[in-house]
C-alpha positions, 0 to 999 in steps of 0.5 A: 567520496566522503560526501557519498559515504555520508549520504548513502544511507539517505539515498540508498536502501539498507540492503543489497537487493535491487528494487525500483527507485526514483531519485527525482524527488531529491534531485536539486537538494543540497548536500547540506539538506540531505545530510541533515536528514541523516544527522537530525535523527542521529542526534535525537537517538544520541541524546536519548541514549538509544544507539546501544539499543539498536539491533541490526537483526531480529533475533531468532529467539524473539517472540513479541514485537511492536511495529510503530508506523507513523508519519506516512498517512496514506492508506496505499503507502501503509498497505505496501510498507506493512506488507512484510508482516506476513514473514514475521508471522511465519516465523512465530513472532507475535506482532502488534501495531501502533499507528494513526487512528484512520490506519488502525481501522484498516487493520482491525481484523488483521490476521498478523497484528494481534492488537492495533493501537492508535494511542501510544499511551496504552502500550505496555513495555513488558509486553514486547521484546523488540520495537520495529520502527518504520522509520526515523521520522519524528513521530515514530521516534517520539513514541519510542522515546516516551513510552518504550525507552528501554526496549531494543529496536530495529528500523525498516527504513532508517535514514533512507528518506526522499527518493520514491521507491517500490514500497512493497518490495522494499518491505519484503527485502528489508524484512528478509534481511532483518530476519536473516532468512535468506529468501531469494530475490525471485521468491521475494518478488513472487510474494511481494503483495500487500496484505489485508483482512476483513472481519466476519461482519464485513463479509456478511455485509458484502454478501448481502450485496449479491455481487454477480460473478464476473463483475468489474470494479471501477475505482472512481474519484480520488483525493488529488485532482492531478491523479484522478481520472476524469473520464470514467463515465465514458469508460463505463458507457462504452464498456456496458455497450460493448460488453453484455456479460459483465456488471460494473461495481462503482467504488470510492469515497465521497470524492467520487459522488460527482463521477458516480452521478455522471456514470449513472446519467451516461448509462441510464439504459444499463442501470440494472448492471451498475452496482453503486457502492460509492461512499457506502462501505468501510475500507475492509468491506471494500476489500471484501467487495473487490475479492468478489470481483473479476477485475479492478480498474483503478488509478494509482492510489489506495484502492489500487493497493486494496485490489492488489491485496485482494489478489485480483487482476487489475488495470492500473492507470498512471500519470507521467510522474510515477512509473508503474514499477514503483507501485507494482510487483511481479506478484500483481496480475496487472495491465498498466496504462501510463499517460505521457501527461496527466492521468486524464489524458489517457484515452477512453478507448485505451482504457477499455481495450486494456480492460478487454485484454485483462478479461481475455487474459484471465479466461481459462484456456480450452 
């Protein structure tokens, strides 16, 4: 029992709300290895005399906070982890963000983060009443220790480290606890969406594309081969042949170039209905493109979460390793397709059928 008590902060969220969790990634880890995940940051906090500065809640009189978010470089993770900042704004708390440069660009037009820093040396301690540490990972702690050593702090994840979990729900449940606002589980689930904003320049750039109403976005390509769907060309060809009213918008970074070319080759006769946006737009412009689409179809990854932030329906593809409940919430209007093997084992007909289902579901009832 003593071991369980010591390891509970590593394996369980710091709140009572139930959220989807997968302990698979930590199964097989020794108790010593898991215990070190708790002791290592605790030792660092003790040596730097930070424990007296730790707070269990965000005070009601607090007005200026800094969120340090480092150590989770994925775009999708950041969209989920930072989603609950909307609750801070609703309670009159001004909040800035300090994060990695590639993520800072994602939040340049944010309506909650007043300022976004990628260089912690630019931080001024007197500008803040509190630091929100996303976790006790080394890079978050280093910035706190070096640049804001005397400021009180709270932590989102604390010692919780290792399991897979629904990051969006975690963010909202934890912020609800830190703010002590008593939002019900049902309300949290209904509101748990990633949040993103575009700039006026982004909106003007995308308006020039003149994306037709009813367009379907396909998020092709992928950073990881194991999580990249390899049959988009077949899906696109079948969609364009069977559906005469919807245009396709192709989205992705430079790793989607080969698939883009395959789609254009396979659907030459329908080229006029394909809008090629691959490797041509920033992430916030891509968000704005998605806002103008009727539906997004994407494998589990950053573009899926950007589509969720855009608030549009999605068809989401998953491999056997990640349960959809770990990525999506009740607030997402999503049809999920999970493979029993790799993501490319999902059949073309199954993807096309799911797209047709999603389109039909969004049609107004007459």
